[in-house]
Phi, psi and omega in degrees: 000128180279162177302325179294319177298321179296321179294318180296315179297317179297320179296315179296319179296320178295318178297317180296317179297317179298319179296318179294321179294321179296328182275350184304315180300326180288322176294323178294321178296319178296318179296318180294323177297315179299320178293322178297321177294316180299323180279353178089010179285330176238153180291139177282108185209130177293326179292319179295320178296318180297319178296315177299315182296320177297319178296317180295321179296316179296315179298319178296317180292322179291323182283313186265346179059233184292348180270358180292152179288150177236146179254000000 
């Protein structure tokens, strides 16, 4: 591996890490929603989860723009 290849790999790894860090608040919100359902604070419902997930996806796309995750 040449020094240039190492630099390219390091740059890609740094970009991936930055993207994951940016998405962390949204993942934490999803985890907290799941824990709230598990504790009985919210009703266990696939429809409610889908509605929450759509809102989180929209918020993530509005906040992060082109850096938001895509499925």
